[in-house]
MDAnalysis code that builds the backbone (N, CA, C; Angstrom):
import MDAnalysis as mda
import numpy as np

u = mda.Universe.empty(390, n_residues=130, atom_resindex=np.repeat(np.arange(130), 3), trajectory=True)
u.add_TopologyAttr("name", ["N", "CA", "C"] * 130)
u.add_TopologyAttr("resid", np.arange(1, 131))
u.add_TopologyAttr("resname", ["UNK", "UNK", "UNK", "UNK", "UNK", "UNK", "UNK", "UNK", "UNK", "UNK", "UNK", "UNK", "UNK", "UNK", "UNK", "UNK", "UNK", "UNK", "UNK", "UNK", "UNK", "UNK", "UNK", "UNK", "UNK", "UNK", "UNK", "UNK", "UNK", "UNK", "UNK", "UNK", "UNK", "UNK", "UNK", "UNK", "UNK", "UNK", "UNK", "UNK", "UNK", "UNK", "UNK", "UNK", "UNK", "UNK", "UNK", "UNK", "UNK", "UNK", "UNK", "UNK", "UNK", "UNK", "UNK", "UNK", "UNK", "UNK", "UNK", "UNK", "UNK", "UNK", "UNK", "UNK", "UNK", "UNK", "UNK", "UNK", "UNK", "UNK", "UNK", "UNK", "UNK", "UNK", "UNK", "UNK", "UNK", "UNK", "UNK", "UNK", "UNK", "UNK", "UNK", "UNK", "UNK", "UNK", "UNK", "UNK", "UNK", "UNK", "UNK", "UNK", "UNK", "UNK", "UNK", "UNK", "UNK", "UNK", "UNK", "UNK", "UNK", "UNK", "UNK", "UNK", "UNK", "UNK", "UNK", "UNK", "UNK", "UNK", "UNK", "UNK", "UNK", "UNK", "UNK", "UNK", "UNK", "UNK", "UNK", "UNK", "UNK", "UNK", "UNK", "UNK", "UNK", "UNK", "UNK", "UNK", "UNK", "UNK"])
u.atoms.positions = np.array([
    [-104.737, 124.941, 110.324],
    [-105.404, 123.866, 109.621],
    [-104.241, 122.852, 109.314],
    [-104.468, 121.524, 109.502],
    [-103.538, 120.522, 109.093],
    [-103.612, 120.259, 107.541],
    [-102.638, 120.747, 106.834],
    [-102.666, 120.610, 105.427],
    [-102.659, 119.209, 104.898],
    [-102.191, 118.278, 105.700],
    [-102.173, 116.879, 105.328],
    [-103.550, 116.276, 105.265],
    [-104.499, 116.796, 106.076],
    [-105.751, 116.210, 106.253],
    [-106.874, 117.274, 105.820],
    [-106.864, 117.632, 104.683],
    [-107.876, 118.659, 104.296],
    [-109.086, 117.901, 103.695],
    [-110.284, 118.197, 104.228],
    [-111.479, 117.494, 103.665],
    [-111.959, 118.074, 102.312],
    [-112.825, 117.364, 101.691],
    [-113.281, 117.796, 100.368],
    [-113.999, 119.156, 100.441],
    [-114.662, 119.325, 101.457],
    [-115.427, 120.634, 101.591],
    [-114.533, 121.745, 101.734],
    [-113.505, 121.633, 102.525],
    [-112.430, 122.681, 102.693],
    [-111.675, 122.880, 101.380],
    [-111.354, 121.784, 100.748],
    [-110.615, 121.836, 99.526],
    [-111.367, 122.673, 98.498],
    [-112.714, 122.421, 98.383],
    [-113.494, 123.064, 97.460],
    [-113.632, 124.533, 97.694],
    [-113.564, 124.939, 99.068],
    [-113.763, 126.349, 99.428],
    [-112.546, 127.136, 99.359],
    [-111.387, 126.575, 99.028],
    [-110.201, 127.397, 98.992],
    [-110.208, 128.391, 97.906],
    [-109.649, 129.528, 98.247],
    [-109.639, 130.668, 97.270],
    [-108.608, 130.433, 96.199],
    [-108.874, 130.994, 95.042],
    [-107.972, 130.865, 93.884],
    [-106.745, 131.696, 94.156],
    [-105.656, 131.210, 93.700],
    [-104.338, 131.868, 93.902],
    [-103.723, 131.864, 92.430],
    [-102.919, 132.966, 92.212],
    [-102.186, 133.072, 90.900],
    [-101.287, 131.884, 90.714],
    [-101.205, 131.314, 89.574],
    [-100.464, 129.986, 89.323],
    [-98.979, 130.249, 89.666],
    [-98.377, 131.357, 89.317],
    [-96.945, 131.525, 89.700],
    [-96.740, 131.536, 91.203],
    [-97.633, 132.242, 91.954],
    [-97.491, 132.225, 93.368],
    [-97.662, 130.825, 93.955],
    [-98.533, 130.001, 93.381],
    [-98.692, 128.613, 93.819],
    [-97.534, 127.828, 93.609],
    [-96.782, 127.979, 92.493],
    [-95.613, 127.233, 92.154],
    [-94.504, 127.712, 93.029],
    [-94.432, 128.945, 93.275],
    [-93.370, 129.489, 94.178],
    [-93.548, 128.940, 95.594],
    [-94.728, 128.913, 96.071],
    [-94.985, 128.374, 97.451],
    [-94.588, 126.932, 97.463],
    [-94.819, 126.172, 96.408],
    [-94.539, 124.779, 96.354],
    [-93.005, 124.517, 96.434],
    [-92.245, 125.296, 95.643],
    [-90.787, 125.237, 95.827],
    [-90.330, 125.596, 97.171],
    [-90.819, 126.568, 97.863],
    [-90.376, 126.980, 99.108],
    [-90.757, 125.917, 100.077],
    [-91.903, 125.201, 99.885],
    [-92.268, 124.079, 100.874],
    [-91.345, 122.842, 100.683],
    [-90.911, 122.572, 99.463],
    [-89.908, 121.510, 99.364],
    [-88.672, 121.807, 100.007],
    [-88.166, 123.073, 99.820],
    [-86.942, 123.538, 100.510],
    [-87.060, 123.500, 102.047],
    [-88.182, 123.850, 102.529],
    [-88.439, 123.728, 103.967],
    [-88.469, 122.317, 104.504],
    [-88.967, 121.478, 103.646],
    [-88.914, 120.053, 104.077],
    [-87.484, 119.467, 104.167],
    [-86.626, 119.884, 103.197],
    [-85.315, 119.530, 103.265],
    [-84.542, 120.094, 104.468],
    [-84.858, 121.317, 104.783],
    [-84.222, 122.021, 105.965],
    [-84.675, 121.267, 107.266],
    [-85.958, 120.800, 107.348],
    [-86.466, 120.079, 108.467],
    [-85.614, 118.750, 108.573],
    [-85.444, 118.020, 107.474],
    [-84.703, 116.708, 107.565],
    [-83.235, 117.005, 108.038],
    [-82.615, 118.086, 107.483],
    [-81.330, 118.400, 107.912],
    [-81.243, 118.740, 109.400],
    [-82.205, 119.541, 109.826],
    [-82.203, 119.946, 111.254],
    [-82.421, 118.731, 112.143],
    [-83.242, 117.791, 111.735],
    [-83.507, 116.582, 112.577],
    [-82.172, 115.785, 112.753],
    [-81.525, 115.561, 111.541],
    [-80.279, 114.786, 111.665],
    [-79.134, 115.518, 112.420],
    [-79.044, 116.805, 112.286],
    [-78.183, 117.627, 113.072],
    [-78.378, 117.524, 114.558],
    [-79.724, 117.588, 114.910],
    [-80.112, 117.570, 116.331],
    [-79.747, 116.238, 116.965],
    [-79.967, 115.122, 116.187],
    [-79.590, 113.682, 116.623],
    [-78.079, 113.590, 116.815],
    [-77.396, 114.111, 115.782],
    [-75.936, 114.101, 115.963],
    [-75.406, 114.875, 117.128],
    [-75.919, 116.089, 117.369],
    [-75.506, 116.876, 118.499],
    [-75.809, 116.190, 119.830],
    [-76.937, 115.549, 119.909],
    [-77.262, 114.748, 121.111],
    [-76.327, 113.661, 121.368],
    [-75.873, 112.971, 120.324],
    [-74.922, 111.915, 120.430],
    [-73.599, 112.508, 120.951],
    [-73.129, 113.558, 120.465],
    [-71.849, 114.198, 120.721],
    [-71.899, 114.736, 122.167],
    [-73.043, 115.186, 122.620],
    [-73.081, 115.685, 123.964],
    [-73.180, 114.537, 124.951],
    [-73.512, 113.350, 124.519],
    [-73.593, 112.246, 125.422],
    [-74.928, 112.178, 126.178],
    [-75.948, 112.732, 125.597],
    [-77.299, 112.700, 126.267],
    [-77.677, 111.228, 126.514],
    [-78.334, 110.975, 127.652],
    [-78.722, 109.546, 127.995],
    [-79.823, 109.097, 127.051],
    [-80.656, 110.037, 126.624],
    [-81.748, 109.553, 125.722],
    [-81.406, 109.697, 124.281],
    [-80.176, 110.031, 123.916],
    [-79.690, 110.139, 122.593],
    [-79.772, 108.738, 121.823],
    [-80.152, 108.774, 120.646],
    [-80.082, 107.537, 119.880],
    [-78.689, 106.936, 119.837],
    [-78.575, 105.654, 119.775],
    [-77.292, 105.006, 119.768],
    [-76.740, 104.830, 118.325],
    [-77.618, 104.975, 117.412],
    [-77.226, 104.831, 115.879],
    [-77.126, 106.197, 115.366],
    [-76.065, 106.481, 114.652],
    [-75.919, 107.845, 114.045],
    [-77.056, 108.045, 113.072],
    [-77.368, 109.320, 112.948],
    [-78.520, 109.703, 112.045],
    [-78.306, 109.411, 110.589],
    [-79.305, 109.218, 109.843],
    [-79.207, 109.127, 108.347],
    [-79.418, 110.518, 107.751],
    [-78.743, 110.856, 106.747],
    [-78.818, 112.154, 106.072],
    [-79.667, 111.896, 104.805],
    [-80.899, 112.306, 104.868],
    [-81.765, 112.163, 103.594],
    [-81.671, 113.438, 102.788],
    [-81.670, 113.287, 101.490],
    [-81.562, 114.326, 100.562],
    [-82.555, 114.211, 99.438],
    [-83.381, 115.195, 99.171],
    [-84.189, 115.176, 98.005],
    [-83.270, 115.452, 96.839],
    [-83.064, 114.436, 96.099],
    [-82.176, 114.666, 94.909],
    [-82.979, 115.080, 93.590],
    [-84.313, 114.741, 93.610],
    [-85.255, 115.208, 92.614],
    [-86.735, 115.025, 93.167],
    [-87.479, 116.091, 92.910],
    [-88.869, 115.991, 93.451],
    [-89.736, 116.281, 92.219],
    [-90.730, 115.440, 91.893],
    [-91.601, 115.736, 90.888],
    [-93.093, 115.677, 91.540],
    [-93.708, 116.816, 91.271],
    [-95.095, 116.935, 91.805],
    [-96.073, 117.099, 90.683],
    [-97.251, 116.385, 90.747],
    [-98.250, 116.565, 89.675],
    [-99.540, 116.985, 90.484],
    [-100.070, 118.062, 89.996],
    [-101.217, 118.629, 90.701],
    [-102.321, 118.927, 89.700],
    [-103.535, 118.469, 89.998],
    [-104.672, 118.815, 89.158],
    [-105.310, 120.043, 89.728],
    [-105.524, 121.012, 88.994],
    [-105.983, 122.367, 89.419],
    [-107.245, 122.721, 88.583],
    [-108.142, 123.472, 89.160],
    [-109.128, 124.206, 88.403],
    [-108.455, 125.510, 87.986],
    [-108.789, 125.895, 86.717],
    [-108.020, 127.152, 86.331],
    [-109.068, 128.128, 85.765],
    [-108.821, 129.359, 85.893],
    [-109.593, 130.407, 85.360],
    [-108.740, 131.612, 85.057],
    [-109.192, 132.452, 84.094],
    [-108.458, 133.570, 83.751],
    [-109.162, 134.791, 84.347],
    [-108.347, 135.522, 85.108],
    [-108.878, 136.760, 85.841],
    [-108.513, 137.935, 84.964],
    [-109.507, 138.633, 84.477],
    [-109.134, 139.799, 83.627],
    [-108.914, 141.028, 84.549],
    [-108.052, 141.800, 84.302],
    [-107.726, 143.008, 85.084],
    [-108.066, 144.179, 84.239],
    [-108.117, 145.374, 84.888],
    [-108.295, 146.644, 84.223],
    [-107.165, 147.482, 84.270],
    [-107.134, 148.535, 83.490],
    [-106.029, 149.491, 83.572],
    [-104.772, 149.074, 82.902],
    [-104.906, 148.171, 81.950],
    [-103.638, 147.789, 81.175],
    [-102.920, 146.709, 81.885],
    [-103.394, 146.227, 82.970],
    [-102.736, 145.054, 83.659],
    [-103.135, 143.705, 82.939],
    [-102.051, 142.936, 82.590],
    [-102.416, 141.797, 81.853],
    [-103.294, 140.754, 82.691],
    [-104.075, 139.909, 82.058],
    [-104.895, 138.910, 82.797],
    [-103.990, 137.888, 83.490],
    [-104.526, 137.325, 84.528],
    [-103.759, 136.369, 85.375],
    [-104.444, 135.078, 85.300],
    [-103.599, 133.926, 85.288],
    [-104.114, 132.644, 85.388],
    [-104.267, 132.301, 86.832],
    [-105.469, 132.091, 87.294],
    [-105.759, 131.816, 88.733],
    [-105.977, 130.340, 88.842],
    [-105.657, 129.657, 89.939],
    [-105.784, 128.250, 90.093],
    [-106.168, 127.915, 91.548],
    [-106.754, 126.782, 91.701],
    [-107.143, 126.187, 92.956],
    [-107.253, 124.694, 92.796],
    [-107.158, 123.933, 93.885],
    [-107.297, 122.469, 93.812],
    [-108.656, 122.191, 93.140],
    [-108.692, 121.163, 92.324],
    [-109.890, 120.605, 91.687],
    [-111.003, 120.327, 92.672],
    [-112.110, 120.819, 92.525],
    [-113.189, 120.636, 93.374],
    [-113.805, 119.212, 93.311],
    [-113.560, 118.318, 94.323],
    [-113.973, 116.932, 94.202],
    [-115.462, 116.776, 93.908],
    [-116.264, 117.668, 94.356],
    [-117.728, 117.539, 94.107],
    [-117.983, 117.862, 92.607],
    [-117.319, 118.763, 92.011],
    [-117.472, 119.004, 90.579],
    [-117.057, 117.779, 89.723],
    [-115.949, 117.159, 90.184],
    [-115.399, 116.048, 89.429],
    [-116.342, 114.866, 89.602],
    [-116.942, 114.647, 90.805],
    [-117.803, 113.549, 91.020],
    [-119.198, 113.660, 90.206],
    [-119.532, 114.915, 89.944],
    [-120.761, 115.219, 89.222],
    [-120.569, 115.208, 87.740],
    [-119.434, 115.777, 87.270],
    [-119.309, 116.048, 85.865],
    [-118.098, 115.458, 85.186],
    [-117.210, 114.887, 86.070],
    [-115.960, 114.284, 85.524],
    [-114.838, 115.337, 85.399],
    [-113.695, 114.804, 85.316],
    [-112.492, 115.759, 85.174],
    [-112.544, 116.576, 83.945],
    [-113.125, 116.135, 82.864],
    [-113.170, 116.928, 81.569],
    [-113.989, 118.193, 81.790],
    [-114.932, 118.191, 82.538],
    [-115.890, 119.241, 82.701],
    [-115.401, 120.146, 83.847],
    [-114.427, 119.904, 84.550],
    [-114.047, 120.708, 85.710],
    [-112.974, 121.800, 85.439],
    [-112.696, 122.066, 84.174],
    [-111.690, 123.114, 83.766],
    [-110.395, 122.788, 84.442],
    [-109.988, 121.551, 84.353],
    [-108.763, 121.199, 85.122],
    [-107.566, 121.512, 84.339],
    [-106.430, 121.790, 85.056],
    [-105.145, 121.995, 84.500],
    [-104.194, 121.108, 85.236],
    [-103.383, 120.382, 84.475],
    [-102.472, 119.538, 85.107],
    [-101.066, 120.189, 85.190],
    [-100.490, 120.365, 86.346],
    [-99.221, 121.043, 86.423],
    [-98.122, 119.982, 86.963],
    [-97.108, 119.859, 86.225],
    [-95.974, 118.980, 86.605],
    [-94.821, 119.899, 86.947],
    [-94.319, 119.819, 88.212],
    [-93.289, 120.656, 88.709],
    [-92.082, 119.710, 89.031],
    [-90.985, 119.842, 88.389],
    [-89.839, 118.954, 88.620],
    [-88.664, 119.847, 89.199],
    [-88.216, 119.524, 90.465],
    [-87.217, 120.193, 91.126],
    [-85.972, 119.288, 91.218],
    [-84.847, 119.732, 90.895],
    [-83.586, 119.074, 90.956],
    [-82.483, 120.067, 91.452],
    [-81.581, 119.596, 92.282],
    [-80.564, 120.540, 92.689],
    [-79.528, 120.989, 91.579],
    [-78.885, 122.102, 91.738],
    [-77.926, 122.452, 90.770],
    [-76.674, 121.482, 90.731],
    [-76.097, 121.344, 89.669],
    [-74.885, 120.571, 89.645],
    [-73.761, 121.072, 90.422],
    [-73.609, 122.396, 90.459],
    [-72.564, 123.021, 91.187],
    [-72.980, 124.111, 92.142],
    [-72.246, 124.381, 93.144],
    [-72.580, 125.419, 94.140],
    [-72.098, 126.802, 93.512],
    [-72.970, 127.767, 93.693],
    [-72.521, 129.130, 93.265],
    [-71.391, 129.645, 94.176],
    [-70.447, 130.371, 93.625],
    [-69.419, 130.931, 94.426],
    [-69.830, 132.124, 95.150],
    [-69.954, 132.139, 96.474],
    [-70.420, 133.138, 97.228],
    [-69.301, 133.707, 98.171],
    [-68.052, 133.314, 97.885],
    [-66.988, 133.838, 98.674],
    [-66.797, 135.383, 98.427],
    [-66.341, 136.108, 99.470],
    [-66.148, 137.506, 99.305],
    [-64.915, 137.779, 98.377],
    [-65.040, 138.860, 97.662],
    [-63.831, 139.175, 96.790],
    [-62.604, 139.477, 97.624],
    [-61.514, 139.191, 96.981],
    [-60.227, 139.443, 97.738],
    [-60.045, 140.929, 98.030],
    [-59.492, 141.122, 99.188],
    [-59.299, 142.557, 99.626],
    [-57.994, 143.143, 98.970],
])
């Protein structure tokens, strides 16, 4: 399914997912988008260096996400568990049909703002001296 073109019916029918899992998937998606941008620029640069006839004549631009802020309106519910397992906060995209009938206030919505920014310094991953 093309996630960029999800219809209202498909959106409303999506299963609930635990909020932490949704946020983790979001972070991984942003990182994958940055990797795709890096891969595209590297491929263009490699084509120029190889002298491919169809290679672009202009060097590639290196785009970097310096900060990403996402705001998502979600329907939220608490799923109670048994056996001493704590309850989980389940979420899914707000059902557009519920909003059109009852408004945002009646749709049990939860607004989540996720702000991603790179670290100021790189962690030292060099091997210890032998």
